[in-house]
C-alpha positions in Angstrom: 89.9 -49.6 34.3 87.1 -46.4 34.0 85.0 -45.9 31.3 86.3 -43.1 28.5 85.8 -39.3 29.7 83.2 -38.7 26.8 81.1 -41.5 28.7 80.8 -40.0 31.6 78.8 -36.8 29.7 76.7 -38.6 28.2 75.3 -41.1 31.9 75.4 -37.3 33.1 73.0 -35.9 29.7 71.2 -39.0 30.2 70.5 -38.9 33.7 69.0 -35.0 33.6 67.2 -36.1 30.7 65.6 -38.8 32.7 65.2 -36.7 36.1 63.6 -33.9 33.2 61.1 -36.5 32.2 60.0 -37.3 35.2 59.9 -33.6 36.5 57.5 -33.1 33.3 55.2 -36.2 34.4 54.8 -35.2 38.1 53.7 -31.7 36.9 51.7 -33.3 34.6 50.1 -36.1 36.6 49.3 -32.9 39.6 48.1 -30.8 37.8 44.7 -31.0 38.9 46.5 -30.3 42.4 47.6 -27.4 41.4 44.4 -26.0 39.7 43.0 -26.6 42.9 46.0 -24.9 45.0 45.0 -21.8 42.3 41.9 -21.5 43.4 42.0 -21.4 46.8 44.5 -18.8 46.4 42.3 -16.6 44.3 39.2 -17.6 47.3 40.6 -16.2 49.6 42.3 -13.0 47.9 38.8 -12.7 46.4 37.9 -12.7 50.0 40.0 -10.2 51.9 39.1 -7.6 49.2 34.6 -8.5 49.8 35.1 -8.6 53.6 37.4 -4.7 53.4 34.8 -3.9 50.8 31.8 -4.6 53.3 33.6 -4.1 56.2 34.0 -0.4 54.7 30.4 -0.2 53.4 29.3 -1.1 56.9 31.3 1.6 58.7 29.2 4.1 57.0 26.1 2.4 58.6 27.1 1.5 62.4 31.1 2.6 63.5 30.9 1.1 66.8 32.3 -1.9 67.9 30.3 -4.2 70.1 31.7 -3.1 73.1 31.8 0.5 72.5 28.0 -0.3 71.5 27.6 -2.2 75.3 29.1 0.3 76.8 27.0 3.3 75.4 23.4 1.3 76.4 24.9 0.3 80.0 26.2 4.1 80.1 21.9 4.8 79.8 21.1 2.4 82.3 20.2 -0.6 79.4 22.3 -3.3 79.5 21.9 -6.7 77.4 23.8 -9.9 77.7 27.3 -10.3 75.3 25.3 -13.1 72.6 22.4 -10.7 72.5 24.8 -7.2 71.9 26.8 -9.3 69.5 23.8 -10.0 66.8 22.0 -6.1 67.7 25.8 -4.6 66.5 25.6 -7.2 63.2 22.1 -5.6 62.2 22.6 -2.5 62.9 25.9 -2.8 60.9 23.8 -4.3 58.0 21.2 -1.3 58.3 18.8 -3.8 58.6 15.3 -2.9 60.7 15.6 -4.5 64.3 12.4 -6.6 65.9 12.5 -7.4 69.5 10.0 -9.8 71.0 9.7 -11.0 74.8 7.5 -10.6 77.0 5.7 -7.7 78.3 7.9 -4.9 80.9 11.3 -7.2 79.0 12.6 -4.1 77.9 11.8 -3.9 74.3 10.3 -0.5 74.1 13.4 1.2 76.3 15.9 -0.4 74.3 15.7 2.3 70.9 15.2 5.2 73.6 18.6 4.3 75.0 19.8 3.8 72.2 19.3 7.0 70.7 19.8 8.2 74.0 23.6 7.0 74.0 24.2 8.0 71.0 22.7 11.3 71.0 20.8 10.5 67.5 17.2 11.9 67.1 14.1 10.0 68.0 10.4 9.1 66.5 8.3 6.8 68.0 5.1 5.7 66.7 2.6 3.5 68.4 0.9 1.3 66.5 -3.0 0.4 66.9 -5.3 -1.5 64.3 -7.1 1.5 63.2 -3.6 3.4 62.4 -3.9 4.1 58.6 -1.1 4.7 56.7 -1.3 8.2 55.7 -0.6 9.4 59.4 2.4 7.8 59.5 3.4 7.7 55.5 2.8 10.4 52.9 -0.4 12.9 53.0 -0.9 16.3 52.1 -2.3 18.8 53.9 -5.3 19.7 51.8 -6.8 22.8 54.3 -3.6 24.5 53.2 -3.7 23.4 49.3 -7.0 25.2 49.4 -5.9 28.3 51.0 -3.0 29.0 49.6 -5.2 28.2 45.5 -8.0 30.4 46.7 -5.9 33.6 47.9 -3.3 33.7 45.6 -5.7 32.4 42.5 -3.8 33.0 39.5 -0.2 33.4 41.4 -1.1 30.8 43.0 2.4 28.1 43.2 3.0 24.7 42.6 0.6 22.7 45.4 2.1 19.3 45.5 5.9 20.2 46.4 6.8 18.9 49.7 5.9 21.7 52.1 2.2 20.8 51.4 3.1 17.4 52.9 2.0 16.8 56.3 5.0 15.8 59.0 4.0 12.1 60.0 6.9 10.0 61.3 8.4 8.6 58.5 8.7 11.5 56.0 10.3 13.0 59.1 12.5 10.3 59.3 13.7 10.2 55.7 13.9 14.4 55.7 16.2 14.9 59.1 19.5 16.0 59.0 21.2 13.4 61.3 21.0 10.0 61.8 17.8 9.3 63.2 16.0 6.3 65.2 12.5 5.4 64.8 10.9 3.2 67.5 7.7 1.7 65.7 5.6 -0.2 69.0 3.2 -2.8 69.1 4.3 -3.5 65.3 1.5 -6.5 65.3 -1.0 -4.2 65.9 -1.4 -2.9 62.8 -4.0 -3.6 60.3 -2.9 -5.2 56.5 -2.8 -1.9 55.0 -0.7 -0.4 57.1 1.7 -3.3 57.0 1.5 -3.3 53.2 2.9 0.2 53.3 5.6 -0.4 55.8 7.4 -2.5 53.2 9.0 0.2 51.0 9.9 1.9 53.7 11.6 -1.3 56.2 13.5 -2.6 52.6 15.0 0.8 51.6 13.9 3.2 53.9 12.2 5.4 51.1 9.1 6.7 49.5 7.8 7.0 46.9 5.3 10.4 47.0 3.2 9.8 43.7 1.3 13.3 43.5 5.1 15.2 43.9 5.9 17.6 41.8 8.6 16.6 38.8 9.1 13.0 36.9 10.6 9.9 37.8 12.8 9.9 40.6 11.8 12.9 42.1 9.5 11.7 43.2 11.3 9.0 45.2 11.7 10.4 49.5 15.1 8.8 50.1 16.7 9.2 54.2 19.1 12.0 54.3 20.9 10.4 56.8 20.8 6.8 58.4 17.8 5.7 60.0 17.8 2.7 62.7 14.1 1.3 63.4 13.7 -1.0 66.4 9.9 -2.7 65.9 8.6 -3.8 69.0 6.6 -6.8 69.3 3.6 -8.7 71.8 2.4 -11.5 68.8 -0.7 -10.6 69.7 -0.9 -11.7 65.7 1.9 -13.0 63.4 3.4 -11.1 61.2 3.3 -12.7 56.9 6.5 -13.4 55.7 6.9 -10.2 53.9 6.9 -8.4 56.6 9.6 -10.7 58.6 12.1 -10.8 55.7 12.4 -7.1 56.1 13.3 -7.6 59.6 16.5 -9.1 62.2 14.7 -10.4 65.2 15.9 -10.4 68.5 14.1 -12.2 71.3 14.8 -10.6 75.2 14.7 -12.9 78.1 14.5 -12.1 81.6 18.1 -11.6 82.7 20.3 -13.1 85.5 20.4 -11.9 89.0 23.4 -9.7 88.7 22.4 -8.1 85.5 19.0 -7.3 87.7 20.5 -6.1 90.3 23.0 -3.5 87.9 19.8 -2.1 86.1 18.4 -2.4 89.5 20.7 0.1 90.8 21.3 2.1 87.9 17.5 3.0 87.2 17.1 3.9 91.1 20.9 5.1 91.9 19.4 2.5 95.8 22.7 0.4 97.5 23.4 -3.3 96.3 22.3 -4.4 99.3 19.1 -3.4 98.8 18.3 -4.4 94.5 20.1 -7.7 95.9 17.2 -8.7 97.6 14.7 -7.2 95.4 16.3 -9.3 92.5 16.5 -12.8 94.2 13.1 -12.4 95.5 11.4 -11.1 91.7 13.4 -14.0 90.3 11.6 -16.3 93.1 8.6 -15.5 92.6 9.2 -15.1 88.2 9.4 -19.4 89.7 5.7 -20.4 90.2 2.8 -20.5 88.3 2.3 -17.3 87.6 -0.6 -16.1 84.6 1.9 -12.5 84.5 5.6 -13.0 85.8 6.9 -9.4 87.2 8.6 -8.3 84.5 11.8 -5.9 84.6 9.6 -2.8 84.9 7.3 -4.8 87.5 11.0 -5.6 89.4 12.0 -1.5 89.5 7.9 -0.2 90.1 8.0 -2.9 93.1 11.5 -1.3 94.9 10.6 1.8 93.6 7.3 1.9 96.3 9.6 -0.1 98.9 11.0 2.7 99.4 8.0 5.4 98.9 5.8 3.9 101.4 8.2 2.4 103.8 12.1 1.5 104.6 12.7 -0.5 101.8 12.8 -3.7 104.6 10.5 -6.8 102.7 7.9 -6.8 105.7 3.5 -8.5 105.7 3.0 -4.4 105.9 5.2 -3.7 102.9 4.2 -6.5 100.7 0.3 -5.7 101.5 0.8 -2.2 100.5 2.6 -2.9 97.1 1.8 -6.1 96.1 0.0 -4.7 92.7 3.4 -4.3 91.3 4.2 -7.8 91.4 0.9 -9.5 90.7 -1.5 -8.4 88.1 -4.4 -10.9 89.0 -6.5 -11.9 91.3 -4.7 -15.5 91.5 -1.3 -14.6 90.9 -2.0 -12.1 94.0 -2.7 -15.3 96.3 0.8 -17.0 95.2 2.6 -14.0 95.8 1.2 -13.7 98.9 1.0 -17.3 99.9 4.9 -18.1 99.1 5.8 -14.7 101.0 4.3 -15.7 103.9 7.3 -18.6 104.2 10.0 -16.7 102.7 9.8 -12.5 103.7 11.0 -13.3 107.3 14.1 -14.4 106.0 14.5 -11.3 103.8 13.4 -9.3 106.4 16.4 -10.2 108.5 18.8 -9.0 105.7 17.4 -5.9 105.0 
């Protein structure tokens, strides 16, 4: 005998109520996890928005992809490995001055020039030395012109502290340029302390303050009209202070592998691949020796050019004797090279 019909209703209602209570309890117990899930969703959405905004800003600073940057440099005979290219690309996208370290002759100075040439940017070169003063590179007035105008125009003399009376220095030229500009600051580690400190604002904000300039407040601050790409090279004659280092992102350039050196020689000298490979192989072997100044990329190019100029491109005792100064810079290194080549050149001569 079954239960009355109305009892089934009570059972169903009771079961539903129990399920509801259980569901509510689960939700209440799971609220921390629910909050964490909601927070993660918000974080993902926030990161996506931030990434979109930052990438949009970076595109205004440098729009090329890493592959496009690498191909552009290679079109001008400058070869970087993928890792170094990615770092350079990241620095350029954030508008960061690029510091370049590496042994002399490795191609530090050439990078800025190749970059400007490949992209068609205006190029400004600034060579540093210990006696270089801030006024020579930054802000200085043309006093002679001011005096002449003051004397010749008398009461009609116009304002003598306008942009027209500023000397055209490298940093000022870069700020007033209407087109993208590449500034190469060569051997920045040779600058004296005063000039190095003057650089800080320019590196940080790409602007200069002209205190005597006519006007007030913001009118005295000269800011870049177009993108500026700053490349600084250092041979590490001295250690740069932390304030300077903070404003710069550094690349360490190293000697390339053999196949890259072959490409550099081919591109630079327009020589056959076999000749470039022989020179590259021998230079890399010489770099394994205990030389005080190992031959770098510049020496490899110079030696290959000299081999073609003084002979027929074969590596013979006569050709080596005539061109050894391109490989060895010290008497001790010359002796090391001659001794090594006396064991090696015959084999290279037969394959030439």
